C-alpha positions as CSV (number, residue, x, y, z in Angstrom):
1,M,100.9,13.2,-53.3
2,S,102.4,12.0,-56.6
3,F,100.7,9.7,-59.1
4,P,103.3,9.0,-61.8
5,L,101.8,5.7,-62.8
6,K,98.3,7.2,-63.2
7,S,99.7,10.2,-65.1
8,G,101.6,7.8,-67.5
9,V,98.4,5.8,-68.1
10,A,96.4,8.9,-68.7
11,A,99.0,10.2,-71.2
12,V,98.9,6.9,-73.1
13,L,95.1,6.9,-73.2
14,C,95.2,10.4,-74.5
15,L,97.6,9.4,-77.3
16,L,95.4,6.4,-78.2
17,C,92.3,8.6,-78.4
18,A,94.1,11.2,-80.5
19,S,95.4,8.6,-82.9
20,Q,91.8,7.5,-83.6
21,F,90.9,11.0,-84.7
22,L,94.1,11.8,-86.5
23,G,94.7,8.4,-88.0
24,C,97.8,6.4,-87.2
25,G,99.6,5.8,-90.4
26,G,98.3,5.2,-93.9
27,S,95.4,6.7,-95.6
28,D,92.3,5.3,-97.4
29,L,93.3,7.3,-100.5
30,P,95.2,5.5,-103.3
31,E,98.3,7.0,-104.8
32,L,97.2,9.9,-107.0
33,G,98.7,11.5,-110.0
34,F,97.7,15.1,-110.9
35,V,96.2,15.2,-114.4
36,S,95.4,18.1,-116.7
37,G,95.4,18.8,-120.4
38,K,93.4,20.1,-123.3
39,V,90.6,18.5,-125.3
40,T,89.5,19.4,-128.9
41,M,86.9,17.9,-131.1
42,D,87.5,18.3,-134.8
43,G,90.0,21.1,-133.8
44,S,87.6,23.1,-131.6
45,P,87.3,23.0,-127.8
46,P,84.1,21.2,-126.7
47,G,83.5,23.4,-123.7
48,G,81.2,21.8,-121.2
49,V,81.9,18.2,-122.1
50,L,82.7,16.0,-119.1
51,I,85.9,13.9,-119.0
52,A,86.3,10.9,-116.8
53,F,89.4,8.8,-116.0
54,L,88.3,5.3,-115.0
55,P,91.0,3.2,-113.2
56,E,90.9,-0.6,-113.4
57,N,90.0,-0.7,-109.7
58,G,88.7,2.2,-107.8
59,R,86.6,5.4,-108.2
60,P,86.8,7.5,-111.4
61,S,88.1,11.1,-111.4
62,T,86.2,13.7,-113.4
63,A,86.4,17.2,-114.8
64,E,84.4,19.6,-116.9
65,V,86.3,20.9,-120.0
66,D,86.3,24.7,-120.0
67,A,85.6,27.0,-123.0
68,E,89.3,26.9,-124.0
69,G,89.3,23.1,-123.9
70,K,91.3,22.8,-120.7
71,Y,90.6,20.4,-117.8
72,E,92.0,19.4,-114.4
73,L,90.8,16.1,-112.9
74,F,89.5,15.8,-109.4
75,Y,89.4,12.6,-107.4
76,K,86.8,14.1,-105.1
77,K,85.6,17.5,-104.2
78,G,88.7,19.6,-103.2
79,L,91.2,16.8,-104.1
80,A,92.9,17.0,-107.5
81,G,94.2,13.9,-109.2
82,T,93.3,10.4,-110.3
83,K,94.5,6.9,-109.3
84,V,98.0,6.1,-110.5
85,G,98.1,3.3,-113.1
86,P,96.1,2.3,-116.2
87,N,93.0,4.4,-116.8
88,T,90.3,4.4,-119.5
89,V,89.3,7.9,-120.6
90,S,85.7,8.6,-121.6
91,F,83.8,11.7,-122.6
92,S,80.1,12.6,-122.2
93,W,77.8,15.6,-122.2
94,P,76.0,16.6,-119.1
95,T,72.3,15.7,-119.1
96,G,70.3,18.1,-121.2
97,S,73.3,19.4,-123.2
98,T,73.2,19.8,-126.9
99,G,76.8,19.4,-128.2
100,L,78.3,17.4,-131.1
101,A,77.6,13.7,-130.7
102,I,80.5,12.0,-129.1
103,P,81.4,8.8,-130.9
104,S,81.1,5.6,-128.8
105,K,84.9,5.0,-129.1
106,Y,85.3,8.0,-126.8
107,A,82.2,7.5,-124.7
108,E,80.6,4.4,-123.2
109,K,82.8,2.1,-125.3
110,S,85.9,4.2,-125.0
111,E,89.1,2.9,-126.6
112,L,91.3,5.6,-125.0
113,K,93.8,4.3,-122.5
114,V,96.4,6.2,-120.5
115,D,98.9,5.3,-117.8
116,V,98.9,7.8,-115.0
117,K,102.2,8.3,-113.2
118,P,102.8,9.8,-109.7
119,G,103.3,13.5,-109.9
120,D,102.1,15.8,-112.8
121,N,100.6,14.3,-116.0
122,T,99.5,16.1,-119.1
123,F,97.1,14.3,-121.5
124,D,95.8,16.2,-124.5
125,F,93.0,14.6,-126.6
126,D,92.0,15.5,-130.2
127,L,88.7,13.8,-130.7
128,K,87.2,13.2,-134.2
129,S,83.5,13.3,-134.7
130,D,81.8,10.4,-136.4
131,P,81.1,11.3,-140.0
132,A,77.7,9.6,-139.7
133,T,76.6,11.9,-136.9
134,A,78.5,15.1,-137.8
135,P,76.4,18.0,-139.2
136,K,76.2,18.0,-142.9
137,A,76.9,21.2,-145.0
138,A,73.1,21.4,-145.8
139,D,72.4,21.5,-142.1
140,A,74.8,24.4,-141.4
141,P,73.2,27.8,-141.0
142,A,73.5,30.2,-143.9
143,I,76.1,33.0,-143.5
144,L,74.6,36.4,-144.2
145,D,76.8,39.3,-145.4
């Protein structure tokens, strides 16, 4: 006995089910650009500071700046990049950290804007501390010979 019609229907049903698991076309991910670079504050790398790229619409991408000042953004765990287009860049210290105060023009009221393109992007930032919050010479530890 042959059941060609039933076999064809079964094959189509299998393909439909598989397409539900594998996806059938597009992705929920926006177009991403890969972003890396270097950060300094008053000429020194602020290791441990957090950098965030905030697109106009969509989720931010973040990274922790390493001891050499280098960073690479991640859109989500295991997925490097950030949304292509205009992004506001902000910096913050992790909760409980004691680093130089980050001026608001780089933090919650950031004035830094970049345009992320598809492919590789390199953005270096040389932040300047706020003279009002920077340590004064009298506050610096004495150097012993």
